[in-house]
LOMAR-401409 format. One line per 4 residues: number of its first residue (from 1); their letters; for each residue z, y, x of N, C-alpha, C, CB. Coordinates in pm, whole numbers, plus 50000, padded with zeros to 5 digits. Glycine has a CB too. Layout:
% LOMAR-401409
NUM) A) Z/Y/X/Z/Y/X/Z/Y/X/Z/Y/X ~ ...
***
This chain:
% LOMAR-401409
1) MGWP) 16909/07142/77324/16858/07022/77260/16909/07015/77116/16899/06894/77340 ~ 16817/07003/77018/16857/07006/76879/16917/06876/76834/16740/07041/76793 ~ 16979/06883/76717/17036/06764/76657/16924/06671/76611/17129/06800/76540 ~ 16945/06540/76614/16842/06449/76564/16827/06466/76413/16877/06302/76598
5) PPTV) 16707/06447/76361/16686/06460/76216/16766/06353/76142/16536/06449/76180 ~ 16801/06382/76017/16880/06284/75941/16799/06158/75913/16929/06345/75809 ~ 16868/06047/75906/16803/05922/75870/16773/05923/75720/16891/05800/75908 ~ 16696/05825/75675/16663/05816/75533/16790/05795/75450/16563/05701/75507
9) DELR) 16880/05709/75499/17004/05685/75426/17091/05810/75421/17082/05570/75489 ~ 17094/05886/75531/17172/06009/75531/17111/06111/75435/17179/06068/75673 ~ 16979/06120/75434/16913/06213/75343/16941/06174/75198/16763/06216/75369 ~ 16933/06046/75168/16961/06001/75032/17106/06033/74994/16935/05851/75019
13) ARLG) 17198/06011/75085/17338/06039/75055/17360/06187/75026/17428/05994/75172 ~ 17294/06274/75103/17309/06418/75081/17252/06459/74945/17240/06497/75192 ~ 17132/06411/74917/17070/06445/74789/17150/06392/74673/16928/06391/74784 ~ 17197/06266/74686/17275/06207/74579/17405/06281/74555/17304/06063/74610
17) STLF) 17472/06322/74663/17598/06395/74649/17577/06530/74583/17665/06413/74786 ~ 17470/06599/74623/17440/06729/74565/17409/06717/74416/17322/06795/74637 ~ 17329/06618/74381/17293/06599/74241/17415/06558/74159/17183/06494/74228 ~ 17496/06468/74213/17615/06425/74140/17710/06542/74118/17687/06312/74216
21) LRVA) 17725/06630/74219/17813/06745/74204/17763/06836/74093/17823/06823/74335 ~ 17632/06856/74085/17575/06940/73980/17599/06881/73842/17425/06960/74004 ~ 17579/06751/73831/17586/06686/73700/17730/06660/73657/17508/06556/73702 ~ 17814/06618/73750/17950/06578/73716/18055/06684/73743/17985/06455/73792
25) GPSG) 18020/06785/73824/18114/06893/73851/18211/06861/73962/18190/06925/73727 ~ 18297/06958/73997/18389/06939/74110/18490/06828/74089/18462/07066/74135 ~ 18515/06791/73964/18608/06681/73936/18536/06548/73919/18690/06712/73811 ~ 18408/06546/73952/18327/06427/73927/18377/06302/73996/18188/06453/73969
29) EANR) 18413/06313/74122/18458/06196/74196/18587/06140/74137/18479/06230/74344 ~ 18680/06229/74104/18805/06183/74044/18780/06121/73907/18905/06300/74033 ~ 18692/06186/73829/18661/06131/73696/18594/05994/73708/18570/06228/73619 ~ 18503/05980/73804/18434/05853/73821/18533/05742/73858/18324/05866/73928
33) ARIH) 18626/05775/73947/18725/05675/73987/18810/05633/73868/18814/05730/74100 ~ 18848/05730/73786/18930/05698/73669/18849/05617/73567/18985/05827/73604 ~ 18726/05660/73541/18644/05594/73438/18620/05448/73474/18510/05667/73421 ~ 18582/05424/73598/18543/05289/73637/18659/05206/73694/18431/05295/73737
37) GTPG) 18763/05274/73741/18869/05201/73810/18994/05175/73729/18907/05275/73929 ~ 19009/05242/73614/19129/05221/73534/19119/05089/73457/19150/05338/73437 ~ 19215/05001/73472/19210/04873/73397/19238/04896/73249/19311/04772/73454 ~ 19188/04806/73169/19213/04813/73026/19089/04780/72946/19263/04951/72989
41) PRWF) 19105/04752/72817/18991/04719/72732/18897/04839/72717/19038/04672/72593 ~ 18769/04809/72700/18666/04909/72681/18601/04892/72543/18560/04900/72792 ~ 18534/04998/72497/18458/04985/72374/18337/04895/72392/18415/05122/72325 ~ 18282/04894/72513/18158/04820/72538/18174/04732/72662/18039/04917/72555
45) GPDS) 18127/04608/72649/18135/04515/72759/18031/04541/72865/18121/04375/72709 ~ 18041/04471/72980/17951/04495/73093/17803/04477/73060/17986/04404/73205 ~ 17770/04389/72967/17630/04362/72934/17583/04437/72810/17611/04215/72914 ~ 17658/04535/72764/17619/04608/72643/17493/04691/72669/17734/04699/72597
49) PIRT) 17402/04696/72573/17281/04777/72590/17311/04923/72620/17196/04769/72467 ~ 17418/04978/72564/17446/05119/72587/17478/05145/72734/17563/05164/72499 ~ 17536/05048/72801/17563/05065/72945/17433/05065/73024/17656/04954/72996 ~ 17338/04983/72982/17208/04980/73050/17136/05113/73035/17120/04866/72996
53) VHGD) 17135/05167/72914/17063/05292/72888/17134/05410/72951/17047/05314/72738 ~ 17263/05426/72926/17336/05543/72973/17361/05539/73124/17467/05555/72900 ~ 17344/05425/73186/17361/05415/73330/17232/05434/73407/17420/05283/73365 ~ 17123/05466/73339/16993/05477/73403/16954/05623/73424/16886/05406/73319
57) ASMF) 16876/05647/73529/16833/05783/73562/16742/05844/73457/16762/05783/73695 ~ 16687/05762/73369/16603/05816/73262/16680/05909/73170/16542/05703/73181 ~ 16813/05903/73175/16895/05993/73093/16870/06139/73125/17042/05961/73112 ~ 16827/06169/73246/16800/06308/73282/16686/06364/73198/16767/06320/73433
61) AGGL) 16577/06288/73188/16465/06331/73105/16501/06325/72957/16341/06246/73133 ~ 16571/06219/72917/16609/06206/72778/16703/06316/72731/16673/06073/72755 ~ 16796/06356/72817/16888/06462/72780/16817/06594/72761/16995/06476/72884 ~ 16722/06624/72847/16646/06748/72835/16563/06748/72706/16555/06769/72958
65) AALL) 16499/06634/72677/16423/06622/72553/16514/06637/72432/16349/06488/72548 ~ 16634/06580/72438/16727/06588/72326/16767/06731/72295/16852/06505/72354 ~ 16791/06810/72399/16827/06951/72377/16715/07025/72306/16859/07020/72510 ~ 16591/06995/72342/16478/07061/72278/16468/07022/72131/16349/07026/72351
69) VQSL) 16477/06893/72102/16464/06847/71964/16581/06895/71880/16454/06693/71959 ~ 16703/06887/71932/16820/06930/71857/16811/07077/71818/16946/06906/71939 ~ 16748/07158/71902/16741/07302/71875/16657/07335/71753/16686/07374/71996 ~ 16580/07239/71702/16493/07265/71587/16571/07271/71455/16387/07158/71579
73) HPLA) 16696/07230/71455/16778/07244/71334/16849/07379/71342/16882/07127/71320 ~ 16818/07472/71251/16873/07608/71262/17025/07613/71266/16826/07691/71149 ~ 17092/07527/71190/17238/07530/71190/17294/07480/71322/17294/07446/71074 ~ 17235/07372/71376/17280/07322/71506/17253/07424/71615/17211/07189/71539
77) MAAV) 17136/07488/71609/17101/07586/71712/17194/07707/71705/16956/07631/71696 ~ 17228/07750/71585/17319/07864/71570/17456/07832/71628/17332/07903/71423 ~ 17504/07711/71605/17635/07672/71658/17632/07668/71810/17677/07534/71603 ~ 17525/07613/71867/17514/07606/72012/17503/07745/72073/17393/07522/72053
81) SAHS) 17420/07831/72013/17400/07966/72067/17527/08048/72066/17291/08038/71989 ~ 17605/08034/71958/17722/08119/71942/17846/08067/72011/17751/08137/71797 ~ 17853/07936/72036/17980/07879/72080/17975/07797/72208/18034/07796/71972 ~ 17860/07747/72250/17860/07653/72362/17852/07721/72498/17746/07556/72348
85) GFRG) 17798/07844/72502/17782/07911/72631/17683/07843/72722/17914/07920/72699 ~ 17581/07775/72665/17492/07697/72749/17405/07785/72837/17405/07608/72664 ~ 17378/07909/72794/17298/07997/72880/17383/08058/72990/17233/08108/72797 ~ 17504/08099/72957/17589/08158/73058/17644/08056/73155/17701/08233/72993
89) DPWG) 17666/07934/73108/17722/07829/73193/17654/07695/73162/17875/07817/73173 ~ 17522/07684/73188/17453/07560/73153/17504/07440/73230/17305/07574/73176 ~ 17543/07461/73356/17591/07348/73435/17724/07298/73383/17605/07388/73583 ~ 17809/07392/73339/17937/07350/73283/17918/07267/73157/18022/07472/73252
93) RLQR) 17824/07308/73072/17798/07230/72951/17743/07092/72987/17699/07304/72860 ~ 17652/07088/73085/17599/06959/73128/17709/06869/73181/17492/06979/73236 ~ 17800/06926/73259/17908/06846/73316/18001/06793/73209/17986/06927/73418 ~ 18031/06873/73110/18118/06826/73001/18050/06716/72921/18157/06943/72908
97) TSTF) 17920/06733/72895/17847/06632/72818/17836/06501/72896/17708/06683/72781 ~ 17802/06512/73025/17786/06389/73104/17918/06316/73119/17728/06422/73242 ~ 18027/06390/73132/18158/06326/73143/18194/06256/73013/18265/06429/73180 ~ 18166/06319/72900/18194/06256/72771/18115/06127/72756/18160/06351/72655
101) LAVT) 17987/06130/72790/17906/06009/72779/17958/05899/72872/17759/06039/72812 ~ 17997/05938/72993/18047/05838/73087/18178/05777/73040/18065/05900/73226 ~ 18268/05860/72989/18398/05810/72946/18383/05717/72826/18492/05926/72910 ~ 18303/05757/72727/18291/05675/72607/18210/05548/72632/18228/05755/72496
105) TFGT) 18120/05552/72729/18038/05435/72758/18107/05337/72851/17906/05477/72818 ~ 18171/05389/72956/18225/05303/73062/18377/05304/73073/18167/05344/73193 ~ 18442/05405/73015/18586/05419/73034/18668/05327/72945/18626/05561/73009 ~ 18799/05334/72961/18887/05253/72878/18881/05301/72734/19031/05256/72931
109) AEDA) 18919/05214/72643/18920/05251/72501/19013/05369/72476/18962/05132/72415 ~ 19124/05373/72546/19219/05483/72528/19160/05615/72575/19350/05454/72602 ~ 19098/05614/72693/19037/05736/72743/18921/05780/72654/18988/05717/72887 ~ 18842/05684/72604/18731/05716/72515/18782/05781/72387/18650/05591/72481
113) RQAV) 18890/05728/72334/18944/05782/72210/18998/05924/72233/19056/05690/72155 ~ 19061/05948/72344/19110/06082/72375/18996/06181/72393/19197/06079/72500 ~ 18886/06135/72456/18770/06222/72473/18710/06259/72339/18665/06153/72560 ~ 18703/06164/72248/18651/06190/72114/18742/06289/72041/18638/06059/72034
117) ERVR) 18872/06272/72052/18965/06363/71984/18950/06505/72034/19109/06316/72003 ~ 18926/06522/72165/18906/06657/72218/18779/06719/72162/18900/06653/72372 ~ 18673/06641/72155/18547/06694/72102/18561/06727/71954/18433/06592/72123 ~ 18628/06642/71879/18646/06669/71736/18728/06796/71715/18714/06549/71667
121) AVHE) 18826/06821/71802/18905/06943/71790/18818/07066/71814/19024/06941/71888 ~ 18728/07057/71911/18636/07168/71937/18543/07189/71818/18553/07142/72065 ~ 18487/07080/71767/18396/07090/71653/18466/07155/71533/18343/06951/71614 ~ 18590/07124/71513/18662/07178/71398/18670/07331/71404/18804/07118/71390
125) RVRG) 18675/07386/71525/18687/07531/71540/18554/07604/71532/18754/07564/71672 ~ 18444/07531/71547/18313/07596/71556/18259/07618/71415/18213/07511/71641 ~ 18269/07741/71368/18220/07781/71237/18150/07916/71249/18335/07788/71134 ~ 18061/07942/71157/17994/08071/71159/17879/08074/71060/17944/08103/71299
129) RTPD) 17790/08171/71082/17673/08186/70996/17549/08208/71082/17692/08302/70897 ~ 17439/08159/71032/17311/08180/71100/17267/08325/71079/17202/08082/71047 ~ 17166/08371/71152/17117/08508/71131/17074/08537/70988/17001/08535/71223 ~ 17031/08434/70914/16991/08457/70775/17104/08431/70676/16872/08370/70740
133) GRAY) 17228/08414/70727/17344/08410/70639/17392/08274/70598/17315/08484/70521 ~ 17332/08165/70645/17377/08032/70606/17500/07991/70688/17264/07930/70625 ~ 17597/07932/70623/17720/07890/70691/17697/07759/70765/17836/07876/70591 ~ 17762/07745/70880/17759/07618/70951/17899/07583/70999/17660/07624/71071
137) HAAD) 17921/07456/71016/18048/07404/71068/18014/07283/71153/18150/07367/70951 ~ 18050/07286/71281/18010/07180/71373/18067/07045/71334/18053/07215/71513 ~ 18175/07042/71256/18235/06916/71214/18171/06860/71088/18383/06935/71191 ~ 18072/06928/71032/18001/06878/70914/17935/06744/70948/17895/06981/70866
141) PHLL) 17969/06636/70877/17912/06504/70910/17760/06502/70909/17964/06401/70813 ~ 17698/06577/70818/17552/06578/70811/17493/06644/70935/17504/06652/70684 ~ 17552/06754/70980/17503/06821/71099/17528/06737/71224/17569/06958/71114 ~ 17645/06674/71229/17674/06581/71338/17573/06467/71341/17816/06526/71325
145) GWVH) 17531/06425/71223/17433/06317/71216/17302/06355/71279/17411/06277/71072 ~ 17258/06480/71258/17134/06523/71322/17147/06524/71474/17094/06663/71271 ~ 17253/06582/71524/17273/06586/71668/17272/06446/71727/17405/06657/71702 ~ 17335/06353/71656/17342/06215/71704/17205/06149/71705/17438/06134/71618
149) VAEV) 17133/06153/71594/17007/06079/71590/16903/06141/71683/16952/06075/71448 ~ 16904/06273/71697/16810/06336/71789/16839/06293/71933/16817/06490/71777 ~ 16967/06287/71968/17006/06248/72103/16971/06102/72130/17156/06270/72123 ~ 17010/06012/72040/16986/05870/72061/16836/05841/72065/17054/05788/71951
153) DCFL) 16760/05906/71977/16616/05885/71975/16554/05926/72109/16552/05964/71860 ~ 16597/06037/72165/16540/06083/72292/16586/05996/72409/16578/06229/72317 ~ 16712/05954/72409/16758/05863/72514/16679/05732/72510/16908/05835/72500 ~ 16655/05683/72389/16581/05558/72374/16436/05575/72421/16585/05511/72228
157) RAHR) 16372/05685/72379/16234/05712/72423/16227/05720/72576/16182/05843/72359 ~ 16324/05788/72636/16323/05805/72782/16340/05672/72853/16432/05902/72825 ~ 16430/05590/72802/16453/05461/72869/16333/05370/72855/16578/05393/72813 ~ 16270/05372/72739/16148/05292/72722/16040/05335/72821/16095/05306/72577
161) RYGA) 16029/05467/72843/15920/05519/72925/15955/05517/73074/15886/05661/72883 ~ 16079/05552/73109/16112/05573/73250/16224/05484/73301/16151/05716/73271 ~ 16281/05400/73217/16393/05317/73259/16354/05216/73366/16452/05246/73141 ~ 16448/05184/73454/16421/05086/73559/16398/04948/73499/16538/05081/73660
165) HPLD) 16470/04916/73394/16458/04784/73330/16456/04803/73179/16575/04689/73374 ~ 16342/04839/73122/16334/04858/72976/16379/04734/72900/16191/04895/72936 ~ 16440/04757/72784/16490/04649/72701/16382/04604/72602/16617/04694/72626 ~ 16404/04490/72539/16316/04447/72432/16365/04509/72302/16310/04292/72422
169) RAGY) 16296/04477/72193/16332/04539/72064/16475/04508/72026/16238/04491/71954 ~ 16518/04384/72046/16656/04349/72012/16754/04428/72097/16678/04198/72031 ~ 16720/04449/72224/16807/04527/72311/16820/04670/72265/16755/04523/72452 ~ 16710/04731/72221/16717/04869/72174/16786/04879/72038/16577/04929/72166
173) DGYV) 16770/04776/71954/16851/04772/71832/16999/04770/71868/16814/04648/71746 ~ 17033/04691/71970/17171/04685/72016/17219/04819/72069/17187/04580/72123 ~ 17130/04892/72138/17168/05024/72188/17201/05119/72073/17056/05083/72274 ~ 17116/05122/71972/17139/05210/71857/17271/05172/71789/17021/05201/71756
177) ADAA) 17298/05042/71777/17423/04998/71716/17544/05036/71801/17421/04847/71695 ~ 17532/05023/71933/17641/05065/72022/17669/05215/72006/17607/05032/72169 ~ 17562/05294/72007/17579/05439/71996/17641/05478/71862/17444/05509/72012 ~ 17616/05397/71759/17675/05425/71628/17827/05419/71633/17621/05326/71524
181) RIAE) 17882/05335/71720/18028/05325/71733/18086/05460/71773/18068/05215/71836 ~ 18024/05524/71872/18072/05655/71917/18050/05759/71808/18001/05697/72048 ~ 17934/05753/71742/17903/05850/71637/18007/05845/71525/17763/05824/71580 ~ 18045/05725/71484/18146/05712/71378/18279/05773/71421/18165/05565/71339
185) ELGV) 18316/05750/71546/18440/05808/71597/18435/05961/71592/18467/05760/71742 ~ 18316/06018/71612/18300/06163/71611/18292/06221/71470/18177/06201/71687 ~ 18273/06136/71370/18269/06184/71232/18136/06172/71164/18311/06323/71229 ~ 18039/06105/71226/17910/06083/71163/17925/05974/71056/17801/06043/71269
189) ERPP) 17869/05998/70940/17877/05901/70832/17754/05810/70832/17891/05972/70696 ~ 17777/05680/70829/17670/05579/70824/17560/05603/70928/17610/05577/70685 ~ 17595/05610/71054/17492/05628/71156/17397/05509/71160/17555/05648/71295 ~ 17272/05530/71199/17177/05418/71204/17221/05313/71305/17036/05469/71239
193) RSVE) 17182/05188/71277/17224/05077/71362/17107/04993/71411/17322/04990/71288 ~ 16988/05042/71394/16869/04973/71445/16763/05078/71476/16816/04866/71344 ~ 16662/05037/71551/16553/05128/71584/16483/05174/71457/16453/05061/71679 ~ 16464/05083/71363/16397/05120/71238/16478/05221/71159/16372/04995/71153
197) ELAE) 16609/05198/71148/16694/05293/71077/16697/05427/71148/16837/05237/71064 ~ 16695/05426/71280/16695/05551/71356/16571/05633/71325/16704/05522/71506 ~ 16454/05569/71326/16329/05640/71295/16332/05696/71153/16209/05547/71313 ~ 16384/05620/71060/16392/05667/70921/16484/05787/70909/16440/05555/70829
201) RVEA) 16595/05784/70982/16691/05895/70973/16635/06022/71037/16823/05856/71041 ~ 16567/06010/71149/16504/06127/71210/16402/06186/71114/16437/06090/71345 ~ 16323/06103/71052/16221/06149/70958/16286/06219/70838/16134/06032/70909 ~ 16400/06169/70794/16467/06229/70679/16517/06370/70707/16584/06142/70637
205) YRTE) 16547/06400/70832/16595/06533/70869/16480/06634/70885/16675/06526/70997 ~ 16358/06589/70892/16249/06679/70928/16231/06795/70831/16122/06602/70936 ~ 16266/06775/70703/16252/06885/70607/16349/06999/70637/16275/06834/70466 ~ 16452/06974/70718/16550/07077/70750/16519/07150/70880/16687/07015/70759
209) LRST) 16420/07102/70954/16391/07158/71085/16300/07279/71071/16326/07053/71176 ~ 16320/07378/71157/16245/07501/71151/16214/07552/71292/16321/07607/71071 ~ 16105/07625/71302/16077/07700/71424/16148/07834/71412/15923/07718/71447 ~ 16235/07864/71506/16310/07990/71505/16297/08057/71642/16460/07966/71469
213) PACR) 16321/08188/71647/16323/08253/71779/16421/08188/71875/16357/08401/71764 ~ 16534/08141/71821/16636/08080/71908/16587/07950/71970/16764/08054/71829 ~ 16519/07866/71892/16474/07738/71949/16359/07761/72047/16429/07642/71836 ~ 16271/07858/72019/16162/07886/72114/16216/07945/72243/16060/07982/72050
217) ETAR) 16318/08029/72232/16380/08084/72353/16451/07975/72433/16478/08197/72317 ~ 16512/07881/72362/16576/07769/72430/16474/07689/72510/16648/07678/72330 ~ 16358/07665/72450/16253/07591/72521/16207/07667/72645/16133/07567/72428 ~ 16192/07797/72633/16150/07875/72751/16258/07872/72858/16120/08022/72712
221) FLLL) 16384/07880/72816/16494/07878/72911/16501/07745/72985/16627/07905/72840 ~ 16494/07636/72911/16508/07503/72972/16387/07464/73055/16530/07400/72864 ~ 16267/07504/73012/16146/07457/73078/16089/07554/73182/16042/07429/72975 ~ 16107/07684/73159/16043/07782/73247/16142/07864/73330/15959/07874/73166
225) RPPI) 16264/07883/73278/16359/07970/73349/16494/07902/73370/16379/08099/73271 ~ 16495/07780/73417/16625/07713/73437/16700/07776/73554/16605/07562/73463 ~ 16832/07780/73548/16912/07842/73656/16930/07746/73772/17050/07886/73603 ~ 16822/07723/73846/16826/07629/73958/16769/07695/74082/16748/07499/73925
229) PWQV) 16809/07651/74202/16755/07708/74325/16604/07684/74335/16826/07648/74449 ~ 16536/07773/74405/16390/07761/74415/16349/07631/74483/16332/07880/74491 ~ 16436/07577/74571/16400/07456/74645/16377/07335/74554/16508/07423/74746 ~ 16439/07335/74437/16427/07218/74349/16344/07248/74225/16564/07168/74307
233) RAPY) 16276/07361/74223/16198/07395/74105/16079/07300/74086/16147/07538/74115 ~ 16017/07258/74194/15902/07166/74180/15947/07030/74125/15831/07147/74317 ~ 16053/06967/74180/16099/06842/74119/16144/06860/73974/16213/06784/74200 ~ 16210/06974/73947/16254/06998/73809/16134/07011/73716/16343/07124/73802
237) ALLA) 16028/07074/73765/15908/07088/73682/15852/06952/73644/15801/07170/73754 ~ 15855/06857/73737/15810/06721/73706/15898/06657/73600/15808/06634/73832 ~ 16030/06675/73615/16123/06620/73518/16103/06684/73381/16268/06640/73565 ~ 16086/06816/73380/16065/06887/73253/15937/06841/73186/16062/07038/73276
241) AGAV) 15831/06823/73263/15705/06774/73206/15725/06635/73148/15594/06772/73312 ~ 15800/06551/73219/15828/06417/73167/15909/06422/73039/15902/06336/73270 ~ 16000/06518/73028/16080/06533/72906/15992/06579/72790/16195/06633/72928 ~ 15905/06676/72815/15817/06725/72709/15725/06614/72661/15734/06845/72760
245) ALLP) 15680/06529/72753/15593/06417/72714/15663/06317/72623/15542/06346/72837 ~ 15797/06319/72619/15871/06229/72531/15880/06280/72388/16010/06208/72585 ~ 15855/06408/72367/15877/06468/72235/15782/06409/72132/15860/06620/72242 ~ 15829/06393/72009/15736/06352/71903/15633/06462/71881/15813/06322/71770
249) PWAY) 15513/06427/71844/15406/06528/71830/15442/06644/71738/15281/06463/71780 ~ 15521/06617/71632/15553/06723/71537/15647/06829/71594/15615/06663/71415 ~ 15706/06805/71712/15801/06901/71769/15733/07009/71853/15902/06828/71853 ~ 15611/06987/71897/15547/07081/71989/15530/07220/71928/15411/07028/72032
253) GPLG) 15464/07227/71813/15437/07356/71752/15563/07437/71725/15363/07337/71625 ~ 15662/07381/71655/15784/07458/71627/15856/07509/71753/15879/07374/71547 ~ 15844/07437/71863/15908/07480/71987/15823/07581/72065/15938/07359/72075 ~ 15705/07610/72015/15616/07702/72085/15546/07640/72203/15693/07820/72131
257) LPAF) 15533/07508/72202/15468/07437/72312/15328/07394/72270/15552/07314/72355 ~ 15232/07401/72361/15098/07352/72329/15098/07201/72320/14997/07400/72433 ~ 15016/07150/72233/15002/07004/72223/14939/06951/72353/14915/06963/72099 ~ 14992/06840/72400/14941/06780/72523/14817/06696/72493/15049/06694/72592
261) PGPV) 14699/06730/72546/14587/06636/72536/14621/06506/72608/14457/06697/72595 ~ 14548/06400/72576/14578/06269/72632/14593/06267/72783/14472/06174/72594 ~ 14496/06319/72860/14508/06315/73007/14627/06396/73058/14381/06368/73071 ~ 14655/06510/72995/14769/06591/73038/14900/06519/73009/14767/06729/72969
265) RAGA) 14906/06457/72892/15027/06381/72856/15050/06267/72954/15017/06327/72712 ~ 14941/06199/72993/14954/06090/73090/15003/06143/73224/14820/06016/73108 ~ 14952/06259/73265/14999/06318/73390/15144/06360/73383/14913/06438/73426 ~ 15187/06412/73267/15327/06452/73251/15418/06330/73257/15346/06526/73118
269) RAGG) 15374/06220/73197/15455/06098/73204/15463/06047/73347/15397/05990/73112 ~ 15354/06058/73421/15358/06017/73561/15456/06103/73639/15218/06026/73625 ~ 15456/06235/73610/15554/06323/73674/15696/06287/73637/15527/06467/73637 ~ 15716/06249/73510/15849/06208/73467/15895/06082/73537/15852/06187/73318
273) RLAT) 15804/05986/73553/15839/05863/73626/15872/05894/73771/15725/05760/73617 ~ 15794/05984/73833/15819/06020/73972/15955/06087/73988/15708/06112/74025 ~ 15984/06185/73901/16112/06256/73910/16229/06164/73883/16114/06373/73812 ~ 16216/06079/73781/16323/05986/73748/16345/05886/73861/16293/05912/73618
277) GAIR) 16235/05838/73919/16248/05746/74031/16317/05810/74150/16113/05694/74072 ~ 16286/05938/74174/16351/06009/74286/16500/06024/74262/16287/06147/74307 ~ 16538/06055/74138/16680/06067/74105/16749/05932/74122/16698/06118/73960 ~ 16684/05828/74076/16740/05692/74087/16760/05656/74234/16647/05588/74018
281) WAMA) 16662/05688/74316/16672/05659/74460/16786/05738/74524/16539/05691/74531 ~ 16796/05866/74490/16897/05950/74553/17039/05910/74513/16874/06095/74517 ~ 17056/05865/74390/17191/05836/74341/17227/05689/74351/17203/05880/74198 ~ 17138/05609/74408/17170/05467/74427/17280/05451/74530/17045/05388/74470
285) PPPP) 17365/05350/74515/17468/05328/74617/17403/05292/74749/17566/05216/74574 ~ 17466/05325/74860/17407/05293/74990/17392/05143/75009/17492/05351/75103 ~ 17292/05102/75083/17274/04958/75106/17389/04903/75188/17141/04930/75176 ~ 17418/04775/75173/17528/04716/75252/17496/04723/75400/17553/04571/75209
289) VRTR) 17602/04741/75477/17584/04747/75622/17537/04611/75673/17715/04789/75692 ~ 17432/04610/75746/17379/04484/75799/17458/04444/75924/17228/04498/75833 ~ 17505/04324/75923/17579/04273/76040/17481/04223/76143/17677/04161/76000 ~ 17530/04198/76261/17444/04148/76368/17388/04011/76332/17523/04141/76501
293) AVQG) 17468/03930/76260/17419/03798/76222/17303/03810/76124/17531/03716/76160 ~ 17314/03905/76030/17206/03924/75933/17080/03968/76004/17246/04027/75826 ~ 17092/04050/76108/16977/04098/76180/16916/03989/76270/17016/04220/76262 ~ 16970/03870/76265/16914/03764/76349/16977/03758/76486/16768/03783/76363
297) LPSA) 17085/03833/76506/17154/03832/76635/17286/03756/76617/17179/03977/76687 ~ 17337/03703/76724/17465/03633/76710/17575/03730/76672/17502/03561/76841 ~ 17665/03686/76584/17775/03771/76543/17876/03781/76655/17841/03718/76416 ~ 17955/03888/76649/18054/03911/76755/18164/03808/76746/18112/04052/76746
***
């Protein structure tokens, strides 16, 4: 006689645990306990817009879109290719990035400051030259500014499109302003503090963006050849399509991607909503245990 099939709650718990392990790494549970359980002042209060955005499953699509857009800056792409090891250890890079975002968004001010200092120390060591001989330094405030605005723009686009509770314009202005606090700590000079300023800053960087073999290969790696088990390739494809649908139209050609016609773009967004909703469902906390009294039966 076989074992009974898992219940819906058991299935959700398994999926959520597997996904959390992938995203947060083997130290994820300990890090989560420290981030959320350590008493002390935080950079952002419980109702801060940045907590709403960074705590939502839409970050999965937004993060993927951000990597694609960031790769269009040749200096940023050269630094990532030569120093981050994202192809050899993409999960490790994801885990480090997700932990940094969690600590700076939800952790104590002291832990956030230490996380920033570690990242700044890494940036200081990352120097080199592009294939065409241009020098780059990851601690360059201008280059840091591009990485920041590309990331925040994609997170904002994802939350608007796939977030469980999208914010109004004032809320998204607040998100950009919150994110600027972290950017300044990292060394970004005069980061944007409103949605309008963010759009202007992204536009200002466009003259520096280029289509390169490295950025096109990154797109193929992230969208077509991700290092994931075959069992999750179909859900990942939905998430990837949702991420591509977030990209600004000017990014498609340089990344080697075909422009999405209207119906295809709508279908990709639907796939993104489906994938994001599935992630949200899997990673949601378990429902409270129903007592006998709640079920309409007398309590013990």
